[in-house]
PAPAFI-882030 format. One record per residue (C-alpha): residue in one letter; x, y, z. Coordinates in pm, whole numbers, padded with zeros to 5 digits, always signed. Layout:
BEGIN
AXYZ;...
END
This chain:
BEGIN
M+00000+00000+00000;K+00100+00359-00056;I+00077+00546+00273;V+00127+00914+00359;L+00218+00959+00726;A+00164+01296+00891;L+00379+01308+01205;G+00253+01508+01502;G+00460+01717+01741;N+00506+01423+01979;A+00730+01261+01716;L+00979+01550+01728;G+01148+01761+01994;K+01162+02127+02093;T+01543+02138+02084;P+01796+01978+01848;E+01919+01750+02129;E+01569+01635+02222;Q+01477+01586+01857;L+01784+01371+01785;K+01670+01135+02059;L+01302+01132+01964;V+01352+01070+01591;R+01529+00743+01668;E+01211+00627+01841;T+00996+00773+01563;A+01191+00580+01301;L+01096+00241+01450;P+00721+00232+01362;I+00792+00401+01028;V+01041+00131+00930;D+00799-00135+01059;L+00553-00017+00792;I+00822-00018+00523;Q+00934-00366+00627;D+00575-00483+00587;G+00604-00393+00218;N+00431-00055+00225;Q+00548+00251+00036;V+00573+00529+00294;I+00584+00906+00236;I+00647+01117+00546;A+00523+01463+00637;H+00562+01645+00967;G+00480+01957+01167;N+00728+02228+01266;G+00551+02452+01520;P+00809+02454+01801;Q+01102+02437+01561;V+01004+02727+01336;G+00917+02934+01643;M+01261+02860+01789;I+01436+02963+01466;N+01228+03278+01430;L+01296+03373+01792;A+01671+03315+01753;M+01683+03533+01444;E+01476+03809+01604;T+01689+03805+01920;S+02014+03815+01721;S+01900+04106+01506;K+01797+04299+01817;S+02135+04260+01987;D+02357+04293+01679;A+02285+04551+01412;N+02497+04352+01166;T+02273+04044+01195;P+01998+04058+00932;E+01640+03972+01016;M+01524+03646+00862;P+01186+03648+00681;F+00938+03392+00809;P+00927+03177+00490;E+01306+03137+00515;C+01266+03028+00878;G+01019+02766+00757;A+01270+02644+00499;M+01537+02616+00770;S+01303+02409+00987;Q+01225+02174+00696;G+01596+02123+00640;Y+01699+02052+00995;I+01400+01834+01084;G+01442+01643+00760;Y+01814+01599+00827;H+01740+01435+01163;L+01451+01225+01035;Q+01617+01092+00721;N+01930+00988+00908;A+01731+00810+01181;I+01515+00626+00925;R+01819+00539+00710;E+02003+00395+01011;E+01706+00184+01118;L+01658+00053+00763;L+02025-00048+00744;N+02002-00209+01090;R+01735-00436+00944;G+01931-00510+00626;M+01718-00284+00405;N+01913-00066+00164;K+01668+00210+00070;S+01748+00571-00011;V+01589+00831+00219;S+01572+01199+00129;T+01407+01524+00230;V+01254+01749-00037;I+01242+02115+00060;T+00882+02175-00042;Q+00692+02486-00141;V+00312+02485-00119;V+00101+02725-00323;V-00167+02922-00141;D-00427+03170-00268;E-00328+03529-00197;N-00702+03602-00166;D-00754+03333+00099;D-00966+03480+00380;A-00699+03362+00626;F-00482+03655+00517;K-00748+03891+00650;N-00762+03708+00983;P-00417+03595+01106;T-00461+03342+01388;K-00141+03134+01416;P+00088+03257+01702;I+00461+03237+01636;G+00780+03346+01806;Q+00841+03505+02143;F+00623+03702+02386;Y+00639+04082+02402;S+00512+04352+02635;K+00223+04565+02514;E+00461+04854+02446;E+00695+04633+02241;A+00399+04490+02051;E+00269+04836+01965;K+00614+04933+01836;L+00629+04622+01615;I+00284+04698+01477;E+00398+05052+01394;T+00747+04978+01261;K+00709+04637+01099;G+00338+04611+01032;Y+00310+04286+01232;D-00025+04156+01351;M+00003+04116+01728;V-00241+03963+01979;E-00248+03920+02355;D-00193+03550+02429;A-00364+03409+02740;G-00222+03671+02978;R+00137+03571+02899;G+00216+03868+02678;W+00177+03968+02316;R+00278+03753+02019;R+00294+03792+01646;V+00024+03604+01457;V+00040+03498+01094;P-00225+03366+00854;S-00293+02994+00809;P-00419+02961+00448;L-00530+02639+00284;P-00291+02459+00046;I-00377+02466-00325;D-00088+02281-00488;V+00260+02144-00419;V+00529+02303-00635;E+00770+02008-00626;K+00499+01744-00683;D+00657+01606-01002;V+00993+01561-00829;I+00825+01392-00532;R+00616+01169-00758;A+00925+01060-00954;L+01115+00974-00636;V+00819+00782-00495;E+00790+00584-00819;K+01151+00472-00766;E+01041+00354-00418;Y+01265+00594-00229;V+01154+00702+00119;I+01066+01070+00091;I+01009+01337+00358;T+00806+01626+00218;V+00571+01920+00294;G+00751+01967+00626;G+00565+02202+00857;G+00288+02230+00598;G+00535+02343+00333;I+00684+02684+00265;P+00379+02897+00173;V+00417+03074-00160;I+00196+03268-00399;K+00236+03270-00775;D+00336+03595-00946;G+00383+03518-01313;N+00679+03281-01330;S+00787+03376-00979;L+00701+03219-00648;K+00694+03457-00354;G+00711+03337+00004;V+00449+03477+00240;P+00458+03502+00622;A+00208+03227+00696;V+00184+02876+00839;I-00007+02609+00647;D-00167+02345+00867;K+00052+02034+00827;D-00248+01799+00825;F-00408+01980+00528;A-00074+01998+00342;S-00015+01627+00410;E-00363+01549+00281;K-00291+01746-00036;I+00026+01547-00111;A-00163+01224-00032;E-00418+01316-00300;I-00147+01415-00550;L+00039+01085-00499;D-00285+00883-00512;A-00214+00722-00176;D-00425+00435-00047;Y-00409+00553+00313;F-00360+00892+00474;V-00244+00836+00832;I-00240+01121+01084;L-00023+01028+01381;T-00090+01204+01708;A-00063+01157+02084;V-00384+00953+02127;D-00478+00605+02010;K-00825+00700+01884;V-01047+00998+01816;C-01301+01048+02094;I-01630+01225+02142;N-01717+01380+02479;F-01342+01401+02540;N-01239+01406+02910;K-01601+01363+03022;P-01755+01067+03208;N-01929+00961+02886;Q-01614+00978+02668;K-01640+00735+02377;D-01360+00608+02153;L-01440+00594+01783;D-01315+00287+01592;K-01464+00389+01256;I-01662+00687+01134;T-01804+00797+00801;V-01757+01147+00665;Q-02123+01220+00735;E-02089+01108+01099;A-01776+01321+01136;K-01965+01626+01004;Q-02232+01571+01268;Y-01973+01539+01546;I-01811+01863+01428;K-02150+02034+01429;E-02198+01916+01789;G-01861+02067+01886;H-01679+01747+01985;F-01338+01838+01840;A-01116+02122+01966;P-01023+02377+01694;G-00654+02386+01785;S-00620+02012+01834;M-00834+01735+01685;L-01060+01940+01455;P-00805+02003+01174;K-00700+01637+01186;V-01059+01518+01146;R-01126+01769+00867;A-00812+01664+00678;A-00900+01294+00725;M-01251+01361+00592;K-01118+01548+00289;F-00895+01259+00183;A-01159+00992+00247;E-01415+01164+00025;S-01167+01271-00248;K-01185+00938-00433;E-01360+00606-00392;G-01159+00358-00187;R-00934+00609-00012;R-00915+00577+00363;S-00784+00794+00644;V-00664+00682+00985;I-00599+00888+01297;A-00383+00698+01545;S-00087+00716+01781;L+00262+00684+01638;E+00337+00373+01843;K+00029+00192+01708;A+00049+00298+01343;E+00106-00058+01220;A-00181-00193+01433;A-00407+00089+01311;L-00357-00010+00947;K-00461-00363+01044;G-00777-00230+01210;Q-00654-00306+01561;S-00616+00055+01680;G-00684+00409+01568;T-00993+00566+01413;L-01073+00478+01051;V-01242+00754+00848;I-01427+00637+00536;K-01647+00801+00275;
END
């Protein structure tokens, strides 16, 4: 089977040292799936990592006038590179440990968004460090940043989170997948770009990694789109006495659960929406939401939540 895996934040770390340790553990269930004969394409988030890079660049430019500020799309590209570097080496090592000689590579991926997407009028994704109100007002005035007060902890910059339209490097990715290489792509949702004639221009935004992963799953005509997260199954009435695990749901049932408000907007809701989108995109396609550790069991129907048309 051809499987696109979307790794959640629990599969990575907040620092390079922590990430180096975690990706070794992350590689194990991924290589299990490859050893079972599946073709696996890997996507991942980058929230903590891109925030760390952005903060480092902002701090450096504040303290040293000779240090240039780094635009946010470039910070996203840096995060793709360093996360991919750790992931591909961990997966390569585990493959070789099992006597499997497969090439593993990261594709720095740009994802096209619509410059007229309503998300650009309503930035909601917090990034970077916290500021005082006075500092935030200065950034609004001098840099034109959108700033919001964040849960009493200070003010933070927010950027738009537009929907993905297309993947620029899709032909490269498709060619590599056809050669049965293990590919890491659309890291952090991809570097968001808009088309301007023959040019691609990066925009300060963050594409939801689950929607970007779903887009590449459609493009590659995957059989399964697997969203890996911190829980074994999707639940309704989460953290309530009547909490119920869902083994399998249809798109129509998922729509009803969303209408009833069962899934948190910043947590499970985008995962369920992305899973629904893939399941209804073509007959026979299936989505699974499961924990990383039980990915193999989930594809055998022994864990996770299956989403079908």
